[in-house]
N, CA, C and O atoms as a Tripos MOL2 file, in Angstrom:
@<TRIPOS>MOLECULE
protein
  232   231    58     0     0
PROTEIN
NO_CHARGES

@<TRIPOS>ATOM
      1 N          97.3450  182.3690  265.4230 N.3       1 MET1
      2 CA         98.3510  183.1950  266.3210 C.3       1 MET1
      3 C          99.2520  183.4030  265.4080 C.2       1 MET1
      4 O          99.7550  182.6190  264.6030 O.2       1 MET1
      5 N          99.4620  184.7850  265.6300 N.am      2 ASN2
      6 CA        100.5360  185.6850  264.1980 C.3       2 ASN2
      7 C         101.6290  185.0410  265.3200 C.2       2 ASN2
      8 O         101.5250  184.3940  266.3620 O.2       2 ASN2
      9 N         102.9870  185.7160  264.3190 N.am      3 GLU3
     10 CA        104.0410  185.2570  265.0830 C.3       3 GLU3
     11 C         104.5860  185.2040  266.4580 C.2       3 GLU3
     12 O         105.2470  184.5460  267.2610 O.2       3 GLU3
     13 N         103.4580  187.0250  266.1130 N.am      4 GLU4
     14 CA        104.7560  187.5500  267.3860 C.3       4 GLU4
     15 C         103.2700  187.3360  268.7530 C.2       4 GLU4
     16 O         103.3940  188.0320  269.7600 O.2       4 GLU4
     17 N         102.3440  186.6470  268.6880 N.am      5 GLU5
     18 CA        101.4740  185.8330  269.6640 C.3       5 GLU5
     19 C         101.9810  185.3580  270.3370 C.2       5 GLU5
     20 O         102.3450  185.2400  271.5070 O.2       5 GLU5
     21 N         101.9890  184.7540  268.5110 N.am      6 LEU6
     22 CA        102.9000  182.3590  269.1840 C.3       6 LEU6
     23 C         103.9030  183.1300  270.1160 C.2       6 LEU6
     24 O         103.5090  183.4850  271.2260 O.2       6 LEU6
     25 N         105.8860  183.5530  269.4830 N.am      7 SER7
     26 CA        105.8950  184.0010  270.7020 C.3       7 SER7
     27 C         106.1500  184.7040  271.7060 C.2       7 SER7
     28 O         107.2780  184.6860  272.2010 O.2       7 SER7
     29 N         104.9490  185.6160  272.3070 N.am      8 ASN8
     30 CA        104.3060  185.8410  273.1360 C.3       8 ASN8
     31 C         104.2780  185.2060  273.6610 C.2       8 ASN8
     32 O         104.8420  185.2910  274.7520 O.2       8 ASN8
     33 N         103.3800  183.7260  273.1600 N.am      9 VAL9
     34 CA        103.0250  182.1580  273.9420 C.3       9 VAL9
     35 C         104.4490  181.1920  274.5080 C.2       9 VAL9
     36 O         104.5940  180.6160  275.5860 O.2       9 VAL9
     37 N         105.2790  181.2720  273.4630 N.am     10 ILE10
     38 CA        106.4690  180.6340  273.6900 C.3      10 ILE10
     39 C         107.1750  180.6850  275.1020 C.2      10 ILE10
     40 O         107.4980  179.8810  275.9760 O.2      10 ILE10
     41 N         107.2620  182.2710  274.8390 N.am     11 GLU11
     42 CA        108.1220  182.5450  275.7360 C.3      11 GLU11
     43 C         107.8530  182.4790  277.4530 C.2      11 GLU11
     44 O         108.5380  182.0410  278.3770 O.2      11 GLU11
     45 N         106.7230  183.0340  277.3950 N.am     12 LEU12
     46 CA        105.6900  182.0960  278.4730 C.3      12 LEU12
     47 C         105.9500  181.1880  279.0060 C.2      12 LEU12
     48 O         105.9180  181.0420  280.2270 O.2      12 LEU12
     49 N         106.3290  180.2110  278.0140 N.am     13 ILE13
     50 CA        106.5690  178.4600  278.4410 C.3      13 ILE13
     51 C         108.8710  178.3980  278.1950 C.2      13 ILE13
     52 O         109.7210  177.8730  278.9140 O.2      13 ILE13
     53 N         108.9500  178.8790  277.4040 N.am     14 THR14
     54 CA        110.6200  178.1650  277.7950 C.3      14 THR14
     55 C         110.7120  179.9690  276.5970 C.2      14 THR14
     56 O         110.1200  180.4020  275.6080 O.2      14 THR14
     57 N         111.8810  180.4610  277.5730 N.am     15 SER15
     58 CA        113.0180  181.4160  276.6150 C.3      15 SER15
     59 C         114.4790  180.6320  275.4920 C.2      15 SER15
     60 O         115.5040  181.1500  275.0470 O.2      15 SER15
     61 N         114.0090  179.4440  275.3920 N.am     16 ASP16
     62 CA        114.7700  179.0910  275.0540 C.3      16 ASP16
     63 C         114.7190  178.1880  273.6950 C.2      16 ASP16
     64 O         114.7660  176.9590  273.6590 O.2      16 ASP16
     65 N         114.6020  179.1580  272.4890 N.am     17 TYR17
     66 CA        113.5230  179.3180  271.6900 C.3      17 TYR17
     67 C         114.2780  179.9830  270.3820 C.2      17 TYR17
     68 O         114.7360  181.1200  270.4940 O.2      17 TYR17
     69 N         114.3980  179.2760  269.1670 N.am     18 GLY18
     70 CA        114.0990  180.6200  268.0890 C.3      18 GLY18
     71 C         114.2700  180.2070  267.3590 C.2      18 GLY18
     72 O         114.8270  179.1780  267.7410 O.2      18 GLY18
     73 N         114.1980  180.1750  265.8830 N.am     19 VAL19
     74 CA        114.4220  180.0060  264.4650 C.3      19 VAL19
     75 C         115.6670  180.6480  263.1520 C.2      19 VAL19
     76 O         116.3200  181.6860  263.0430 O.2      19 VAL19
     77 N         115.5600  179.7250  262.5460 N.am     20 GLU20
     78 CA        117.3230  180.8640  262.4630 C.3      20 GLU20
     79 C         116.8160  180.3420  260.3860 C.2      20 GLU20
     80 O         116.0100  179.5510  259.8950 O.2      20 GLU20
     81 N         117.6530  181.1490  259.9130 N.am     21 ASP21
     82 CA        117.8610  181.5640  258.3990 C.3      21 ASP21
     83 C         118.1320  179.8240  258.5660 C.2      21 ASP21
     84 O         118.5760  179.4400  259.6490 O.2      21 ASP21
     85 N         117.8350  178.7280  257.3950 N.am     22 ALA22
     86 CA        117.9700  177.0170  257.2620 C.3      22 ALA22
     87 C         119.2490  177.8620  256.3520 C.2      22 ALA22
     88 O         119.0240  179.0310  256.0390 O.2      22 ALA22
     89 N         120.6220  177.1970  255.9390 N.am     23 ASP23
     90 CA        121.7140  176.9080  254.9750 C.3      23 ASP23
     91 C         120.8470  177.0230  253.7110 C.2      23 ASP23
     92 O         119.6410  176.7790  253.7100 O.2      23 ASP23
     93 N         121.7790  177.5400  252.2870 N.am     24 GLU24
     94 CA        121.4200  177.2930  251.4410 C.3      24 GLU24
     95 C         121.5170  177.1460  250.2530 C.2      24 GLU24
     96 O         121.9590  177.6200  249.2070 O.2      24 GLU24
     97 N         120.6570  175.8760  250.9710 N.am     25 CYS25
     98 CA        121.1240  173.6320  250.1850 C.3      25 CYS25
     99 C         119.3060  174.0230  250.3490 C.2      25 CYS25
    100 O         118.4360  173.9570  249.4810 O.2      25 CYS25
    101 N         119.1710  174.5250  252.1320 N.am     26 ASP26
    102 CA        117.7990  174.2450  252.3540 C.3      26 ASP26
    103 C         117.0310  175.2380  252.7560 C.2      26 ASP26
    104 O         116.5150  175.1220  253.8680 O.2      26 ASP26
    105 N         116.7790  176.3910  251.9980 N.am     27 HIS27
    106 CA        115.7380  176.9380  251.7090 C.3      27 HIS27
    107 C         114.7170  177.1560  253.1500 C.2      27 HIS27
    108 O         113.5110  176.9080  253.1530 O.2      27 HIS27
    109 N         115.1990  177.4760  253.8880 N.am     28 GLY28
    110 CA        113.6860  178.1480  254.3750 C.3      28 GLY28
    111 C         113.9540  178.8660  255.8970 C.2      28 GLY28
    112 O         114.6360  179.8910  255.8970 O.2      28 GLY28
    113 N         113.4510  178.3690  257.1530 N.am     29 TYR29
    114 CA        113.7260  178.1940  258.1130 C.3      29 TYR29
    115 C         114.0470  176.8670  259.2800 C.2      29 TYR29
    116 O         113.6350  175.7420  258.9960 O.2      29 TYR29
    117 N         114.8660  177.1220  260.6910 N.am     30 TYR30
    118 CA        115.4110  175.5540  260.8590 C.3      30 TYR30
    119 C         114.5680  176.6010  262.3590 C.2      30 TYR30
    120 O         114.3770  177.8080  262.5050 O.2      30 TYR30
    121 N         114.2710  175.4280  263.1930 N.am     31 ALA31
    122 CA        113.7540  175.8460  264.8950 C.3      31 ALA31
    123 C         114.2700  175.0290  265.5330 C.2      31 ALA31
    124 O         114.4860  173.8650  265.1960 O.2      31 ALA31
    125 N         114.6650  175.8160  267.0610 N.am     32 TYR32
    126 CA        114.9840  174.9820  268.4510 C.3      32 TYR32
    127 C         114.2860  175.5070  269.0420 C.2      32 TYR32
    128 O         113.5390  176.4460  268.7680 O.2      32 TYR32
    129 N         114.5330  174.6730  270.3840 N.am     33 VAL33
    130 CA        113.7490  174.7010  271.9320 C.3      33 VAL33
    131 C         114.0370  173.3450  272.6060 C.2      33 VAL33
    132 O         113.9740  172.1710  272.2420 O.2      33 VAL33
    133 N         114.4250  174.0720  273.8830 N.am     34 ASP34
    134 CA        114.7610  173.8850  274.5780 C.3      34 ASP34
    135 C         115.7170  172.4800  274.2470 C.2      34 ASP34
    136 O         115.3910  171.2930  274.2690 O.2      34 ASP34
    137 N         117.3990  173.3180  273.8460 N.am     35 GLY35
    138 CA        118.1990  172.9890  273.2510 C.3      35 GLY35
    139 C         118.4230  172.1350  272.5960 C.2      35 GLY35
    140 O         119.2930  171.2770  272.7440 O.2      35 GLY35
    141 N         117.2070  172.3240  271.2810 N.am     36 GLY36
    142 CA        118.0670  170.9940  269.9480 C.3      36 GLY36
    143 C         117.3430  171.3090  268.7860 C.2      36 GLY36
    144 O         116.2720  171.8580  269.0470 O.2      36 GLY36
    145 N         117.5550  171.1560  267.6640 N.am     37 TYR37
    146 CA        116.7130  171.9050  266.7820 C.3      37 TYR37
    147 C         115.2880  170.5920  266.2870 C.2      37 TYR37
    148 O         115.3080  169.4450  266.7350 O.2      37 TYR37
    149 N         114.3010  171.0490  265.4250 N.am     38 LEU38
    150 CA        113.6570  169.9820  264.9230 C.3      38 LEU38
    151 C         113.8500  169.2580  263.9120 C.2      38 LEU38
    152 O         114.6310  169.4830  262.9870 O.2      38 LEU38
    153 N         113.3000  168.5570  264.0190 N.am     39 PRO39
    154 CA        114.3050  167.7970  262.2940 C.3      39 PRO39
    155 C         113.4730  167.9800  261.4300 C.2      39 PRO39
    156 O         112.9420  166.9680  260.9740 O.2      39 PRO39
    157 N         112.9510  169.6550  260.7540 N.am     40 ASP40
    158 CA        112.0780  169.6150  258.9540 C.3      40 ASP40
    159 C         112.5150  171.4060  258.8540 C.2      40 ASP40
    160 O         112.4290  172.2170  259.7760 O.2      40 ASP40
    161 N         112.7840  171.5510  258.0550 N.am     41 VAL41
    162 CA        112.9610  172.9390  257.2010 C.3      41 VAL41
    163 C         111.6160  173.5250  257.3340 C.2      41 VAL41
    164 O         110.5880  172.8610  257.4640 O.2      41 VAL41
    165 N         111.6880  174.8040  257.2930 N.am     42 TYR42
    166 CA        109.7820  175.2110  257.6300 C.3      42 TYR42
    167 C         110.5390  176.2940  256.0460 C.2      42 TYR42
    168 O         111.7260  176.4330  255.7520 O.2      42 TYR42
    169 N         109.4420  176.8070  255.4150 N.am     43 GLN43
    170 CA        108.3000  177.7360  254.9730 C.3      43 GLN43
    171 C         109.2220  179.1950  255.0070 C.2      43 GLN43
    172 O         110.0090  179.8310  254.3060 O.2      43 GLN43
    173 N         108.4660  179.2510  256.4810 N.am     44 SER44
    174 CA        108.4220  181.0460  256.9570 C.3      44 SER44
    175 C         108.5290  180.6010  258.3710 C.2      44 SER44
    176 O         108.3870  179.4560  258.8000 O.2      44 SER44
    177 N         108.9120  182.1320  259.2920 N.am     45 ARG45
    178 CA        109.0350  181.6610  260.7960 C.3      45 ARG45
    179 C         107.5050  181.7160  260.6870 C.2      45 ARG45
    180 O         107.1550  181.6840  259.5070 O.2      45 ARG45
    181 N         106.9790  181.7530  261.1380 N.am     46 GLY46
    182 CA        105.0290  181.7890  261.3440 C.3      46 GLY46
    183 C         105.1060  179.2130  261.7660 C.2      46 GLY46
    184 O         104.9080  178.3370  262.6070 O.2      46 GLY46
    185 N         105.4780  179.4500  260.5470 N.am     47 SER47
    186 CA        105.0220  177.8540  260.4900 C.3      47 SER47
    187 C         106.2330  177.6650  261.1810 C.2      47 SER47
    188 O         105.7920  176.9380  262.0710 O.2      47 SER47
    189 N         107.3710  177.7730  261.4220 N.am     48 ALA48
    190 CA        108.8720  177.6410  262.6910 C.3      48 ALA48
    191 C         107.7560  177.7920  263.9580 C.2      48 ALA48
    192 O         107.1780  176.9040  264.5840 O.2      48 ALA48
    193 N         107.7300  178.3060  264.0040 N.am     49 LEU49
    194 CA        107.4950  178.8230  265.7700 C.3      49 LEU49
    195 C         106.2060  178.3630  265.7890 C.2      49 LEU49
    196 O         105.9640  177.8930  266.9010 O.2      49 LEU49
    197 N         105.0150  178.2740  264.8360 N.am     50 GLN50
    198 CA        103.7510  177.1360  265.6930 C.3      50 GLN50
    199 C         104.1840  175.6940  265.1380 C.2      50 GLN50
    200 O         103.1980  175.1250  264.6700 O.2      50 GLN50
    201 N         105.3380  174.9380  265.0470 N.am     51 ALA51
    202 CA        106.2490  173.6770  266.0000 C.3      51 ALA51
    203 C         106.6720  174.3280  266.6070 C.2      51 ALA51
    204 O         105.8650  175.2550  266.6810 O.2      51 ALA51
    205 N         107.6240  174.5760  267.2820 N.am     52 ILE52
    206 CA        107.8460  175.4200  268.3010 C.3      52 ILE52
    207 C         106.8100  175.0290  269.3270 C.2      52 ILE52
    208 O         106.9130  174.1320  270.1650 O.2      52 ILE52
    209 N         105.5180  176.0700  269.0700 N.am     53 TYR53
    210 CA        104.4540  175.6810  269.8780 C.3      53 TYR53
    211 C         103.8860  174.8140  270.4930 C.2      53 TYR53
    212 O         103.3570  174.8830  271.6020 O.2      53 TYR53
    213 N         104.0060  173.6490  269.5380 N.am     54 GLU54
    214 CA        103.0430  172.2930  269.0880 C.3      54 GLU54
    215 C         104.2750  171.3840  270.0680 C.2      54 GLU54
    216 O         104.1290  171.1170  271.2610 O.2      54 GLU54
    217 N         105.0400  171.1480  269.5300 N.am     55 THR55
    218 CA        106.5330  170.9380  270.2200 C.3      55 THR55
    219 C         106.2340  170.6100  271.7730 C.2      55 THR55
    220 O         106.0490  169.5700  272.4050 O.2      55 THR55
    221 N         106.2700  171.8110  272.0500 N.am     56 LEU56
    222 CA        105.9250  172.2720  273.6100 C.3      56 LEU56
    223 C         104.8210  172.1300  274.0470 C.2      56 LEU56
    224 O         104.6710  171.5990  275.1470 O.2      56 LEU56
    225 N         104.3090  172.3400  273.6890 N.am     57 THR57
    226 CA        102.1860  171.6020  274.3670 C.3      57 THR57
    227 C         101.9230  170.2770  273.8190 C.2      57 THR57
    228 O         100.7960  170.0310  273.3890 O.2      57 THR57
    229 N         102.9130  169.3330  273.7860 N.am     58 GLN58
    230 CA        101.5460  168.0410  273.2850 C.3      58 GLN58
    231 C         102.0690  167.4610  274.3070 C.2      58 GLN58
    232 O         101.6430  166.3690  274.6820 O.2      58 GLN58
@<TRIPOS>BOND
     1     1     2 1
     2     2     3 1
     3     3     4 2
     4     3     5 am
     5     5     6 1
     6     6     7 1
     7     7     8 2
     8     7     9 am
     9     9    10 1
    10    10    11 1
    11    11    12 2
    12    11    13 am
    13    13    14 1
    14    14    15 1
    15    15    16 2
    16    15    17 am
    17    17    18 1
    18    18    19 1
    19    19    20 2
    20    19    21 am
    21    21    22 1
    22    22    23 1
    23    23    24 2
    24    23    25 am
    25    25    26 1
    26    26    27 1
    27    27    28 2
    28    27    29 am
    29    29    30 1
    30    30    31 1
    31    31    32 2
    32    31    33 am
    33    33    34 1
    34    34    35 1
    35    35    36 2
    36    35    37 am
    37    37    38 1
    38    38    39 1
    39    39    40 2
    40    39    41 am
    41    41    42 1
    42    42    43 1
    43    43    44 2
    44    43    45 am
    45    45    46 1
    46    46    47 1
    47    47    48 2
    48    47    49 am
    49    49    50 1
    50    50    51 1
    51    51    52 2
    52    51    53 am
    53    53    54 1
    54    54    55 1
    55    55    56 2
    56    55    57 am
    57    57    58 1
    58    58    59 1
    59    59    60 2
    60    59    61 am
    61    61    62 1
    62    62    63 1
    63    63    64 2
    64    63    65 am
    65    65    66 1
    66    66    67 1
    67    67    68 2
    68    67    69 am
    69    69    70 1
    70    70    71 1
    71    71    72 2
    72    71    73 am
    73    73    74 1
    74    74    75 1
    75    75    76 2
    76    75    77 am
    77    77    78 1
    78    78    79 1
    79    79    80 2
    80    79    81 am
    81    81    82 1
    82    82    83 1
    83    83    84 2
    84    83    85 am
    85    85    86 1
    86    86    87 1
    87    87    88 2
    88    87    89 am
    89    89    90 1
    90    90    91 1
    91    91    92 2
    92    91    93 am
    93    93    94 1
    94    94    95 1
    95    95    96 2
    96    95    97 am
    97    97    98 1
    98    98    99 1
    99    99   100 2
   100    99   101 am
   101   101   102 1
   102   102   103 1
   103   103   104 2
   104   103   105 am
   105   105   106 1
   106   106   107 1
   107   107   108 2
   108   107   109 am
   109   109   110 1
   110   110   111 1
   111   111   112 2
   112   111   113 am
   113   113   114 1
   114   114   115 1
   115   115   116 2
   116   115   117 am
   117   117   118 1
   118   118   119 1
   119   119   120 2
   120   119   121 am
   121   121   122 1
   122   122   123 1
   123   123   124 2
   124   123   125 am
   125   125   126 1
   126   126   127 1
   127   127   128 2
   128   127   129 am
   129   129   130 1
   130   130   131 1
   131   131   132 2
   132   131   133 am
   133   133   134 1
   134   134   135 1
   135   135   136 2
   136   135   137 am
   137   137   138 1
   138   138   139 1
   139   139   140 2
   140   139   141 am
   141   141   142 1
   142   142   143 1
   143   143   144 2
   144   143   145 am
   145   145   146 1
   146   146   147 1
   147   147   148 2
   148   147   149 am
   149   149   150 1
   150   150   151 1
   151   151   152 2
   152   151   153 am
   153   153   154 1
   154   154   155 1
   155   155   156 2
   156   155   157 am
   157   157   158 1
   158   158   159 1
   159   159   160 2
   160   159   161 am
   161   161   162 1
   162   162   163 1
   163   163   164 2
   164   163   165 am
   165   165   166 1
   166   166   167 1
   167   167   168 2
   168   167   169 am
   169   169   170 1
   170   170   171 1
   171   171   172 2
   172   171   173 am
   173   173   174 1
   174   174   175 1
   175   175   176 2
   176   175   177 am
   177   177   178 1
   178   178   179 1
   179   179   180 2
   180   179   181 am
   181   181   182 1
   182   182   183 1
   183   183   184 2
   184   183   185 am
   185   185   186 1
   186   186   187 1
   187   187   188 2
   188   187   189 am
   189   189   190 1
   190   190   191 1
   191   191   192 2
   192   191   193 am
   193   193   194 1
   194   194   195 1
   195   195   196 2
   196   195   197 am
   197   197   198 1
   198   198   199 1
   199   199   200 2
   200   199   201 am
   201   201   202 1
   202   202   203 1
   203   203   204 2
   204   203   205 am
   205   205   206 1
   206   206   207 1
   207   207   208 2
   208   207   209 am
   209   209   210 1
   210   210   211 1
   211   211   212 2
   212   211   213 am
   213   213   214 1
   214   214   215 1
   215   215   216 2
   216   215   217 am
   217   217   218 1
   218   218   219 1
   219   219   220 2
   220   219   221 am
   221   221   222 1
   222   222   223 1
   223   223   224 2
   224   223   225 am
   225   225   226 1
   226   226   227 1
   227   227   228 2
   228   227   229 am
   229   229   230 1
   230   230   231 1
   231   231   232 2
@<TRIPOS>SUBSTRUCTURE
     1 MET1         2 RESIDUE 1 A MET
     2 ASN2         6 RESIDUE 1 A ASN
     3 GLU3        10 RESIDUE 1 A GLU
     4 GLU4        14 RESIDUE 1 A GLU
     5 GLU5        18 RESIDUE 1 A GLU
     6 LEU6        22 RESIDUE 1 A LEU
     7 SER7        26 RESIDUE 1 A SER
     8 ASN8        30 RESIDUE 1 A ASN
     9 VAL9        34 RESIDUE 1 A VAL
    10 ILE10       38 RESIDUE 1 A ILE
    11 GLU11       42 RESIDUE 1 A GLU
    12 LEU12       46 RESIDUE 1 A LEU
    13 ILE13       50 RESIDUE 1 A ILE
    14 THR14       54 RESIDUE 1 A THR
    15 SER15       58 RESIDUE 1 A SER
    16 ASP16       62 RESIDUE 1 A ASP
    17 TYR17       66 RESIDUE 1 A TYR
    18 GLY18       70 RESIDUE 1 A GLY
    19 VAL19       74 RESIDUE 1 A VAL
    20 GLU20       78 RESIDUE 1 A GLU
    21 ASP21       82 RESIDUE 1 A ASP
    22 ALA22       86 RESIDUE 1 A ALA
    23 ASP23       90 RESIDUE 1 A ASP
    24 GLU24       94 RESIDUE 1 A GLU
    25 CYS25       98 RESIDUE 1 A CYS
    26 ASP26      102 RESIDUE 1 A ASP
    27 HIS27      106 RESIDUE 1 A HIS
    28 GLY28      110 RESIDUE 1 A GLY
    29 TYR29      114 RESIDUE 1 A TYR
    30 TYR30      118 RESIDUE 1 A TYR
    31 ALA31      122 RESIDUE 1 A ALA
    32 TYR32      126 RESIDUE 1 A TYR
    33 VAL33      130 RESIDUE 1 A VAL
    34 ASP34      134 RESIDUE 1 A ASP
    35 GLY35      138 RESIDUE 1 A GLY
    36 GLY36      142 RESIDUE 1 A GLY
    37 TYR37      146 RESIDUE 1 A TYR
    38 LEU38      150 RESIDUE 1 A LEU
    39 PRO39      154 RESIDUE 1 A PRO
    40 ASP40      158 RESIDUE 1 A ASP
    41 VAL41      162 RESIDUE 1 A VAL
    42 TYR42      166 RESIDUE 1 A TYR
    43 GLN43      170 RESIDUE 1 A GLN
    44 SER44      174 RESIDUE 1 A SER
    45 ARG45      178 RESIDUE 1 A ARG
    46 GLY46      182 RESIDUE 1 A GLY
    47 SER47      186 RESIDUE 1 A SER
    48 ALA48      190 RESIDUE 1 A ALA
    49 LEU49      194 RESIDUE 1 A LEU
    50 GLN50      198 RESIDUE 1 A GLN
    51 ALA51      202 RESIDUE 1 A ALA
    52 ILE52      206 RESIDUE 1 A ILE
    53 TYR53      210 RESIDUE 1 A TYR
    54 GLU54      214 RESIDUE 1 A GLU
    55 THR55      218 RESIDUE 1 A THR
    56 LEU56      222 RESIDUE 1 A LEU
    57 THR57      226 RESIDUE 1 A THR
    58 GLN58      230 RESIDUE 1 A GLN
């Protein structure tokens, strides 16, 4: 799925999610869902959204 499709599917499950630019020292993106951040730093917005989707569908 592309980023837009992932966002749409995630939005059907929860509205409490997002992707933020990482700090300068981390280079990448942070992902959060349902009030908590996922433990990894992602190289792209798409990979962060994919991780959110996988977390929600486990």
